[in-house]
C-alpha positions as CSV (number, residue, x, y, z in Angstrom):
1,X,-76.0,141.5,-162.5
2,X,-79.0,140.5,-165.4
3,X,-78.9,143.4,-167.8
4,X,-82.5,145.6,-167.8
5,X,-81.7,147.4,-170.9
6,X,-84.4,147.4,-173.5
7,X,-84.1,146.6,-177.0
8,X,-84.6,150.4,-178.5
9,X,-86.7,150.6,-181.2
10,X,-84.0,152.8,-183.5
11,X,-83.1,149.0,-184.6
12,X,-85.0,147.0,-187.0
13,X,-86.3,144.6,-184.4
14,X,-89.8,142.8,-184.6
15,X,-92.1,144.9,-183.3
16,X,-93.3,143.4,-180.3
17,X,-90.1,143.4,-179.0
18,X,-89.3,147.1,-179.4
19,X,-88.7,148.1,-175.1
20,X,-88.5,144.6,-174.4
21,X,-86.1,143.3,-171.5
22,X,-84.3,139.8,-171.8
23,X,-85.6,137.3,-169.5
24,X,-83.9,136.8,-165.9
25,X,-84.1,136.8,-162.1
26,X,-81.5,139.0,-161.1
27,X,-78.1,137.1,-160.3
28,X,-76.6,138.6,-157.2
29,X,-73.5,137.8,-155.1
30,X,-75.1,137.6,-151.9
31,X,-75.2,135.0,-148.9
32,X,-78.2,133.5,-149.2
33,X,-79.6,133.0,-153.0
34,X,-83.2,131.9,-152.4
35,X,-85.1,133.3,-155.9
36,X,-84.6,130.5,-158.7
37,X,-85.9,127.4,-156.8
38,X,-82.2,125.1,-157.3
39,X,-81.4,122.7,-154.9
40,X,-79.0,124.0,-152.6
41,X,-77.2,120.6,-152.2
42,X,-74.3,120.3,-154.9
43,X,-73.3,117.1,-156.4
44,X,-70.9,114.8,-154.3
45,X,-67.2,114.5,-155.2
46,X,-67.7,111.2,-156.5
47,X,-70.3,112.3,-159.0
48,X,-67.9,115.2,-159.5
49,X,-64.8,112.9,-160.5
50,X,-67.6,111.0,-163.1
51,X,-68.9,114.1,-164.5
52,X,-65.3,114.6,-164.8
53,X,-64.4,111.4,-166.5
54,X,-67.3,111.7,-169.0
55,X,-66.5,115.2,-170.3
56,X,-63.0,114.3,-170.6
57,X,-64.4,111.3,-172.7
58,X,-66.5,113.7,-175.2
59,X,-63.5,116.0,-175.1
60,X,-61.3,113.2,-177.4
61,X,-64.4,113.3,-180.0
62,X,-65.2,117.1,-180.2
63,X,-63.7,117.2,-183.3
64,X,-66.6,115.3,-184.6
65,X,-70.7,116.6,-184.0
66,X,-72.8,114.6,-181.5
67,X,-75.0,112.4,-181.9
68,X,-77.9,114.3,-182.9
69,X,-81.0,112.4,-181.7
70,X,-79.3,111.7,-178.1
71,X,-80.6,108.4,-178.2
72,X,-78.7,106.9,-175.5
73,X,-79.6,110.2,-173.4
74,X,-82.9,109.5,-174.1
75,X,-82.9,106.2,-173.5
76,X,-81.8,106.4,-170.0
77,X,-84.3,108.8,-169.4
78,X,-87.2,106.9,-170.6
79,X,-85.5,104.4,-168.1
80,X,-85.5,107.0,-165.3
81,X,-89.4,107.8,-165.8
82,X,-90.8,104.5,-166.0
83,X,-93.8,104.0,-167.0
84,X,-93.0,101.5,-169.8
85,X,-91.3,104.3,-171.9
86,X,-88.9,103.9,-174.6
87,X,-86.6,105.9,-176.1
88,X,-88.6,107.1,-179.0
89,X,-91.1,108.4,-176.3
90,X,-88.7,110.8,-175.2
91,X,-87.2,114.2,-176.4
92,X,-84.8,115.8,-174.7
93,X,-83.1,119.6,-174.9
94,X,-81.0,122.1,-173.5
95,X,-83.4,123.1,-170.6
96,X,-87.4,123.0,-170.9
97,X,-87.1,126.1,-172.0
98,X,-85.8,124.8,-175.3
99,X,-88.5,121.8,-175.2
100,X,-91.3,124.3,-174.9
101,X,-89.9,126.1,-177.8
102,X,-89.6,123.4,-179.8
103,X,-93.0,122.3,-178.9
104,X,-94.8,125.7,-179.8
105,X,-92.7,125.9,-183.0
106,X,-94.1,122.7,-183.8
107,X,-97.7,123.4,-182.6
108,X,-98.0,127.1,-182.0
109,X,-97.0,130.0,-184.7
110,X,-98.7,132.3,-186.4
111,X,-102.4,132.0,-186.8
112,X,-102.3,129.6,-184.1
113,X,-102.5,130.2,-180.0
114,X,-101.3,128.5,-177.2
115,X,-103.7,128.8,-174.1
116,X,-102.6,128.7,-170.2
117,X,-103.8,129.6,-166.4
118,X,-102.4,132.4,-164.3
119,X,-100.9,132.9,-162.4
120,X,-98.1,131.0,-163.7
121,X,-94.1,130.9,-164.9
122,X,-93.5,134.0,-166.7
123,X,-91.3,132.9,-169.6
124,X,-94.7,131.0,-171.6
125,X,-95.7,134.0,-172.9
126,X,-92.2,134.7,-174.1
127,X,-92.2,131.2,-175.8
128,X,-95.1,132.7,-177.7
129,X,-94.3,135.7,-178.5
130,X,-90.9,134.2,-179.7
131,X,-92.6,131.6,-182.3
132,X,-95.7,133.8,-183.0
133,X,-98.1,131.8,-181.4
134,X,-101.2,134.3,-179.3
135,X,-101.4,134.0,-175.8
136,X,-104.0,132.8,-173.7
137,X,-105.1,132.9,-170.3
138,X,-107.6,132.0,-167.7
139,X,-107.6,132.8,-164.6
140,X,-106.8,130.4,-161.5
141,X,-109.3,130.4,-158.7
142,X,-108.9,132.6,-155.7
143,X,-106.6,129.7,-154.0
144,X,-104.5,129.2,-157.4
145,X,-106.2,125.9,-158.5
146,X,-107.1,125.4,-162.0
147,X,-110.7,123.8,-161.5
148,X,-111.8,121.2,-163.9
149,X,-115.0,122.9,-165.3
150,X,-113.4,126.1,-165.5
151,X,-110.4,124.9,-167.5
152,X,-112.6,122.9,-170.0
153,X,-115.0,125.8,-170.4
154,X,-111.7,128.2,-171.3
155,X,-110.5,125.4,-173.5
156,X,-114.0,125.0,-175.9
157,X,-114.3,129.0,-175.7
158,X,-110.8,129.6,-177.1
159,X,-109.8,126.4,-179.1
160,X,-106.5,127.3,-178.8
161,X,-103.5,124.9,-180.4
162,X,-101.5,124.3,-177.7
163,X,-102.5,123.9,-174.0
164,X,-100.1,124.3,-171.1
165,X,-101.5,122.8,-167.4
166,X,-98.0,123.6,-165.2
167,X,-98.1,120.9,-162.2
168,X,-97.0,122.0,-159.7
169,X,-97.3,125.1,-161.2
170,X,-94.7,128.0,-160.7
171,X,-95.0,130.3,-159.1
172,X,-98.0,128.9,-156.9
173,X,-96.3,125.6,-156.7
174,X,-100.1,124.5,-156.8
175,X,-100.8,120.7,-158.3
176,X,-103.2,119.6,-161.1
177,X,-105.1,116.8,-160.3
178,X,-105.6,114.2,-163.3
179,X,-109.2,114.1,-163.5
180,X,-108.9,117.9,-164.6
181,X,-106.1,117.0,-167.5
182,X,-107.8,114.2,-168.7
183,X,-111.0,116.8,-169.2
184,X,-109.0,119.8,-170.7
185,X,-107.5,116.5,-173.2
186,X,-111.0,115.9,-174.3
187,X,-112.0,119.0,-175.0
188,X,-108.8,120.6,-176.6
189,X,-108.3,120.4,-180.3
190,X,-104.7,120.3,-180.2
191,X,-102.3,119.3,-178.2
192,X,-101.9,119.2,-174.5
193,X,-98.6,119.8,-172.5
194,X,-98.2,119.3,-168.4
195,X,-95.2,120.9,-167.1
196,X,-94.0,118.6,-164.3
197,X,-90.5,120.9,-163.7
198,X,-91.1,120.5,-159.9
199,X,-92.8,117.1,-159.7
200,X,-90.0,115.1,-157.3
201,X,-90.7,117.8,-154.9
202,X,-94.6,116.7,-154.6
203,X,-96.0,115.4,-151.6
204,X,-96.6,111.5,-151.6
205,X,-99.3,110.5,-153.5
206,X,-99.7,113.4,-156.0
207,X,-99.8,111.3,-159.3
208,X,-97.9,112.3,-162.3
209,X,-99.9,112.9,-166.3
210,X,-97.4,110.4,-167.4
211,X,-99.8,107.9,-166.5
212,X,-102.0,109.1,-168.8
213,X,-99.9,109.0,-171.8
214,X,-101.3,105.6,-173.2
215,X,-104.5,107.1,-173.9
216,X,-103.9,110.5,-174.8
217,X,-101.6,110.8,-178.0
218,X,-101.5,114.4,-178.3
219,X,-100.7,114.6,-174.4
220,X,-97.1,115.5,-173.6
221,X,-95.2,115.5,-169.9
222,X,-92.4,117.8,-169.7
223,X,-90.0,117.2,-167.0
224,X,-86.4,119.1,-166.1
225,X,-83.2,117.8,-164.1
226,X,-82.4,121.5,-163.4
227,X,-84.2,121.3,-159.9
228,X,-85.0,118.1,-158.1
229,X,-82.0,116.8,-159.8
230,X,-79.3,119.7,-158.5
231,X,-78.2,119.6,-162.5
232,X,-79.0,123.4,-162.9
233,X,-76.5,124.3,-164.6
234,X,-76.1,120.9,-166.9
235,X,-78.7,122.9,-168.7
236,X,-81.4,119.5,-169.8
237,X,-84.5,119.4,-170.1
238,X,-86.5,116.4,-171.3
239,X,-90.5,115.6,-172.3
240,X,-92.5,112.3,-172.9
241,X,-95.0,111.7,-176.1
242,X,-96.1,109.6,-178.4
243,X,-93.4,108.6,-180.8
244,X,-95.2,111.2,-183.7
245,X,-95.3,114.0,-180.9
246,X,-91.8,113.6,-180.6
247,X,-90.9,113.2,-184.1
248,X,-92.9,116.3,-184.7
249,X,-90.3,118.2,-182.2
250,X,-86.9,116.8,-183.9
251,X,-88.3,118.7,-187.3
252,X,-87.8,122.0,-185.6
253,X,-84.9,121.2,-183.4
254,X,-82.0,122.6,-184.7
255,X,-79.2,120.6,-185.8
256,X,-76.7,119.1,-183.3
257,X,-78.5,120.9,-180.7
258,X,-77.7,119.0,-177.4
259,X,-73.9,118.8,-177.6
260,X,-71.6,115.8,-176.5
261,X,-70.9,117.1,-173.4
262,X,-74.6,117.9,-172.3
263,X,-75.3,114.4,-173.1
264,X,-72.3,112.7,-171.3
265,X,-72.8,114.8,-168.2
266,X,-76.3,114.1,-168.6
267,X,-75.7,110.4,-168.3
268,X,-73.7,110.6,-165.9
269,X,-76.5,112.6,-163.5
270,X,-78.9,109.8,-164.6
271,X,-76.7,107.0,-163.4
272,X,-76.7,108.5,-160.4
273,X,-80.6,109.1,-160.1
274,X,-81.1,107.5,-155.9
275,X,-77.7,110.1,-155.1
276,X,-78.6,114.1,-157.1
277,X,-82.3,113.1,-155.4
278,X,-81.5,112.4,-152.1
279,X,-81.8,115.9,-150.7
280,X,-85.4,115.9,-152.1
281,X,-87.0,114.7,-148.9
282,X,-84.9,117.5,-146.5
283,X,-86.3,119.9,-149.4
284,X,-89.7,119.3,-148.9
285,X,-89.3,118.7,-144.8
286,X,-88.1,122.6,-145.1
287,X,-91.1,123.8,-147.4
288,X,-93.5,122.2,-145.0
289,X,-91.6,123.5,-142.1
290,X,-91.0,127.0,-143.5
291,X,-94.8,126.8,-144.6
292,X,-95.3,126.6,-141.2
293,X,-93.8,128.9,-139.6
294,X,-95.1,131.6,-142.3
295,X,-98.4,131.1,-141.2
296,X,-97.4,131.1,-137.8
297,X,-96.1,134.9,-138.4
298,X,-99.3,136.0,-139.8
299,X,-99.0,135.5,-143.5
300,X,-100.9,133.3,-146.3
301,X,-98.7,130.8,-148.2
302,X,-100.0,128.5,-151.2
303,X,-100.0,125.4,-150.8
304,X,-97.1,124.1,-152.5
305,X,-95.7,120.6,-154.0
306,X,-92.8,122.5,-155.5
307,X,-89.4,123.3,-153.8
308,X,-90.6,127.1,-153.0
309,X,-93.6,128.5,-151.2
310,X,-95.6,132.0,-152.2
311,X,-96.2,133.7,-149.3
312,X,-98.1,137.6,-148.6
313,X,-99.6,139.6,-149.0
314,X,-97.9,142.6,-148.4
315,X,-98.9,146.3,-149.0
316,X,-95.5,146.6,-150.1
317,X,-93.6,143.5,-151.6
318,X,-90.7,145.4,-153.3
319,X,-89.7,146.9,-149.6
320,X,-89.8,143.9,-148.3
321,X,-88.1,142.1,-150.7
322,X,-85.4,144.7,-150.4
323,X,-85.5,144.4,-146.9
324,X,-84.4,140.8,-147.3
325,X,-82.0,141.8,-149.9
326,X,-80.5,144.6,-147.4
327,X,-79.6,141.8,-144.8
328,X,-77.7,139.0,-147.4
329,X,-81.2,137.1,-148.6
330,X,-82.1,136.9,-152.2
331,X,-86.0,135.5,-153.1
332,X,-87.9,136.4,-155.6
333,X,-90.4,139.3,-156.6
334,X,-92.5,137.2,-158.7
335,X,-96.0,136.5,-158.9
336,X,-99.5,137.9,-158.2
337,X,-99.3,141.7,-157.0
338,X,-98.3,141.8,-153.1
339,X,-97.1,137.9,-153.1
340,X,-93.3,137.2,-153.1
341,X,-91.5,133.5,-153.6
342,X,-89.0,131.9,-151.5
343,X,-87.0,128.9,-152.4
344,X,-86.3,126.0,-149.9
345,X,-83.1,125.7,-148.8
346,X,-80.4,124.3,-146.5
347,X,-81.1,124.4,-142.4
348,X,-79.2,127.4,-142.5
349,X,-80.5,129.1,-145.6
350,X,-83.8,128.8,-143.8
351,X,-82.8,130.1,-140.8
352,X,-81.1,133.5,-142.3
353,X,-84.3,134.1,-144.5
354,X,-86.3,133.5,-140.8
355,X,-84.2,135.6,-139.1
356,X,-84.0,138.2,-142.1
357,X,-87.9,138.3,-142.6
358,X,-88.4,138.7,-138.5
359,X,-86.2,141.9,-138.7
360,X,-87.4,143.7,-142.0
361,X,-91.1,143.2,-141.3
362,X,-90.7,144.4,-137.8
363,X,-89.1,147.2,-139.2
364,X,-91.6,148.1,-141.1
365,X,-94.3,148.1,-138.7
């Protein structure tokens, strides 16, 4: 289980780290894990075999440093994204977490600020803290959307160096329209990052901010292979932007930050993209069916373009979370007070979740 031990004041750490705990969702050995938005379908044996061969190939040269800028991998990522992108317009790192850290190292820092719209991903303020960047927020609407006029007002008021728009948003699942992204880009004095970690799960017709890249050289679009690609253990995130934006990230990255093994296995996953993404449609269906089931039980459900649902509202959400855990189902206690988040899973996992939820709610009546 993830440790919750805090950083003691007795150590000469930075003052803002005193009392802090390491980030991490609970990692518990339970039958049904629906708390961290993973793709529940593992790679096929054919993909596993190709990954094993790629690892063996990389292992033969582990006495040498890996290719420092991962150019072949970045070319593969550009080809996957399309939109006429080239390798010099793509950056890759150890998960989108490291990508976003690179962004704030390059464009944030002491005396600078980053603005986002809450509720949103709980790691963003930690990226800001770790890079000495001032964390600023503006509220989303009651339906968790980011309204264009409100976003522009917040940007004009705060004049942030970095703006993060999360689409679909975590933990709400809410997408942001391209009109809003463009308006924020027009108003922002610095850079704008659209975090599209869950974009592959978006409902049909939901556009990507990649469409806006040609007109906005200070816009970047972040993605990950952890979710739809069923590659969470591979730890590969990436970003598309102008070559000059990408070069700024190259300045702050650590030398040889992507191992030879990471680069090799990520390229195998991309080569098998249709197969790795084959479960996306079924997970969309599971999400939508679960949303209807939760509404039928009298619960509120936020509209979602991701592979999870935010649902509530509960007078004591922790009691509901614990009741589910007692029945072998782990979901996430995150987001606004009174709400919980559950990932879309296999049919068996969805059945186990709804059964456990029914028992928990009945117990608490």
